[in-house]
N, C-alpha and C positions, 0 to 999 in steps of 0.2 A: 675130356678132350683123347683119342688117340696122340702116340709119337706120330709127330710133323715125320713123312719122308722128306731125305734128304735134297736139297739142290741144287743147280749148276751155278757159279757164277752169272752166269747171263740171267737163267732163271730167275733168280734173286735178285738182279736189277731189275727185271722186270715188273714182278710182284710187290717191288718197291714201288716202281713209279705208279702202276695201279691203284695204290692204296694212297699214296699221295695225290695224285688228281680227284681220285674220288672224295677223300676227304675234301679238297678242295671249290667240288664243283656239284658234291652229292648225285654225279650223274653215270649210270652206267660207261663205262672206257673200251672205245675200242683199239686196236690195233694199229691203224693211222694215227689214230690223236698222237700213238706215244712215239711213233715213228717220227711226226714231226714235232715233237715237241722235245724229248730226249733225243741223245747221242748216245743210242747202241750200239750202232755201230753192224748193225743187219735190216734186213726189210721188213717191210710190215708183214709180208709172207711169213718170214720167219717169227717175229713177233706171236704172229697170230698160233702158233702150233706149241710156241711156246706157251700163250695164256690155255690153249685148248689141256695142255700137259698139264698145268696149275688147276685148272678146273678139274680133271681126272686124279690129281691130290687132293681135294681138298683146299686149295687152298682160294679159288676165285669159283664165284658160282655167275649162273650165265640167265637173268630175267628174258622169259619167253618171249616179249614185249621188242624186244632189243638185240642190236650184234654185238655191242659191248660183254663187259662183265664185271660185276663189282665183287672185295674183298667178302669173305667167311669171317670166322671168328678166329679162324687157324691163320687166313694171311694178316689180320690182326696182328695175331700172336706174334708172325715171323717177322712185321715189320717193328712192333716192340724192342721183340726182342735184339735184332742186327742195330738198331740205332744208334750204338756207340754213344761219344756224349753230348751230352742235351745241351740247348742253346741257353747261353747268358741274357739275365735280364736286362733292359737298359737299365742306367742310372733313374730317370725317373719314376721307372715301376717299381727300382729297389725303395726309392724316396717314398714310395706311395705305401709300401708296406710298413717301414719305420715310421710313416706318419701315425698309421690308423693302429698299429700294435705296438702301443707308446709304454713301459714302462711307467712312466709316473702314475695310471690308471693304477689304483691300488685292491680295485675289486677284481679278484677273479674273473668273476662270470662275466662281468664285462668285456674282460679282454675278450674271452669265450665268443663273444657275441659279435665285437671286431674283427675276430679272427674269421668268422664263417664272411660277416658284408665282404670283406676284401677278399676273400677268394672267389666269393661269385662273381663282384663287382670284377674283378681280372682275369676270368678263366670265362665267364658267360656263360658259365654250369650251377647249377647247383651245389651248395656246401656242405658241409658236415664238420663243426667240432665239436669233441665231446671233452668234456672236462678231467681233470688229471682222474684218475684210478684208485678209489681208497687202497687198495692192495699193491699197487706200484707207490705209492706217495711213502714219503719217510716224516719220522717225525725230525723236529728241528729243535724245538722247545718244548717241555711238558714239565709246568711249576702250578704247584697246589698253596694254594693263599688262604691263609686266616679269617677269615670273617663272621669269628664269634662265634653263633649255631651253627654255621655252615662251614662247607668251604668251596672255594673256585677251581674249579679245574682248567685252567689254560692251555691250549694247545695250537702250536704253530708249526705246517705242514711245509714241506721243500718246495709243494708246489703253490704256496702263498696264502693258504686256507688259516683263517685263525677260527677256531671254536674254543667255545666256552663251558663249560657245565656246573652249575651248584651240587653239589653233595651232602648230604644229610651227616653228620657227625653223630658214635655212636653215645651214651653217655659214657661222661670220663673222658672226652678225648678234648685237648688243649692248646695252647698254639706251640706248643713243643712238638706233642704227637703228630701234628698237620704237617711241622716244618720236618720231621723223620722222614714220615711219607715224601713229601716233597723229595727227600733227598734220593730218594728211590726215583721216585718217576723225572729225575733228572736225568737218570742213566739211560733213559727212554729214546737221546736221540742220536738217531741213524737207523732207529728202528722200523720196520711196516711199521702201521695199525694194529695189523695182525699179530707182530710179532710184540708188538706194546704189552699189548693185553694177555697174550700167555705171558709172558715177563711179569706181569700184575700179580697173575694167579700161580706164578710161584712162587713168590716171593709172599700172598700171604697166606700159604701155607706154613711157612717157616716163621710169620710174625708174633707177637705178641698178639693179644684178643683185640684191644682199641685198636693198632694199622692193621690187622687182616679185615677190618671191617671195611676199614676208609680203603684200603689197597683190593676189595671186591669189588668195590664201589666206583673203583677208576676201571677196571677190569670192563664192568658194566656202563661204563662210559664207552669206552672205545668200541663195544660192541656193538651199542646202539648208532653210533656213529658209523660203525662199518656196515648197517642195515637199514639206514636213512635214506626212504627213497629219492631225496633229494640228492644224495651224494654223487650220485652221476647226472651230467645233463647233455641232452643234445642239444645243441644250437642251429639253428639251419639258417641258409642265406642264400638266397638268388631262385628258390624254389620254381616262381615265373619262367625262370629261365628255358626249364623243361617244358614247357607247356607250348611246346613247337610241334603241333602232331605230327608234319612233315619229316619228321627225322625217326620216328620210328615205324615200323613195320604197321603192326597191328593196333587198332582204336584201345583195345584194354589197356595197353602198355600204361600207359597215363592215368587210366583210373587205378592201375593197378600199385606204378608209382608213388603216389600221390598219398594212397593209403597206407602203404609202408613207413614214409616217410613222418607219415601224422602218427605212426607210431613206436613212441621212444625205447620200449623195449627191443622192438624187433631192430632195430636198426641198431644199437648198443652192440646186442648180438650178433647182428652182421657184420659189423665194422670189426668187433673184439674175436671172430673168426679170422676177417682177415689181414691181420698185422704179424707179425712175429717178429720177433725181437732182433734176427739174423738178418732182418732186411732192411736198409733205411726208408725205401719207397716200393709198395705193390701195386700192382696194376692188375685189375680183373677185370676178363673181355667174355662181354654176353653170357654164353650160356657156360662160361667159367666160374658163374656167380650162381651159389645153391639157391639163393633167395629168389623163387619163382618170379618177383618183382622187377628185377633185375637182368633177366634174360636176355632183355633188347637193350642196354645201358651196360655203358665200363664205367670202371671204379676206378679213382687213384687216392690211395692212402699212404698216408707218411707217419710217423711219431713224432709227436714233440719229446725231448726230452727233459733231466733234472742229473745233470749230471753227463755220469753214461749211462742211466738209467731211463726204458723209456716210461712217459709217464702220462701219456693218453696221446689219441690222433687224430689226425684230421681227413678231407677226403673231399676231392669234386665228384658229382657224378652228373651223365651225360652220356650221347646217345654210344652208340662204338664208333661210327663215323665221328670220333674225337680228335683235337689237334693234341695228338696227344703229348710231343715234345715241350711245345710251352706250358702244357696242364700238367706236364711232370715237373717240369721247371721251377714255375709258382708254385705246386704244393709245396715242393723242396725249401723255395726260400722263406716260404711261409712258417714252414717247421722250425728252420733253424732261428728265424727271428723270434716265435714265440718259444722256441727254449731258452734263450739268453730273457728275455722278457718273466718268464716264469722259473727262471733260475733267481731275477732279481728281487721279485716279489715273494721268495721263498726266503731270500736275505742270505 
């Protein structure tokens, strides 16, 4: 999308009014409607001239069968970028979020399912929650427990995930050997899984033979966890909310959206590309989305965090005629609540 042309203050007010009214009604907006509804301080004729200029600059478009105008993706972008502060959620809405995403739920995947459900229920859009990303989660605890012929590697991450791996022991390895290696794995606290794997390999190169084999097995276990397909899941909620074909311009859009949402790898890749560490909340509108299936959709996505580190993301997906302020407020509030719960689960 090319850089937008600057607008005068009155044209900016007219544009914001057109976007607000179109989001509310779904209809093309005419100058007489704006003159009667908003205190713009000018006549309908002046507003009509402003709307013609906004169309010329690419912020509005003009359906052939109507005297009114519709926002383009550029018009929606201007509206979102000039929102200022977002509305606060009501106390009942905050209670719904707190009750739905509950720290007493011990399973991370259950928490993510609940997150997608409450997001879709509150926004009436499709919702997506990505489980914590392995490369971004950190080790809270890494213990090696002697079990006679083998050893149990117990891993707890700061996202609340608990993993267990049985390791074969080399001949001659005893309980003291396992304890010495466990002392090494205890130093993995605070490392990401890839960092812990690298440290295990580094320590194995300088260890005695019996400990070297065990540390190599520990590194292999971390590698398996990184590559495990189930490590990252996409949890969906309210997909039926986007099945209102009238909000999309082309009949193929719904089919493409459903196909994209059904492909976990596609959604994982798409949302990873959207979220950046320096943005708390990201909005991508229509043609700003690289994924073809999302070219008539808008996406509001936010990180949830562990400490000050992004751990995973949540999003809502709807038409470009989205209730942006409420959607952004809801996604931000749910991300904050999810951060609190994930930190509690991680201990």
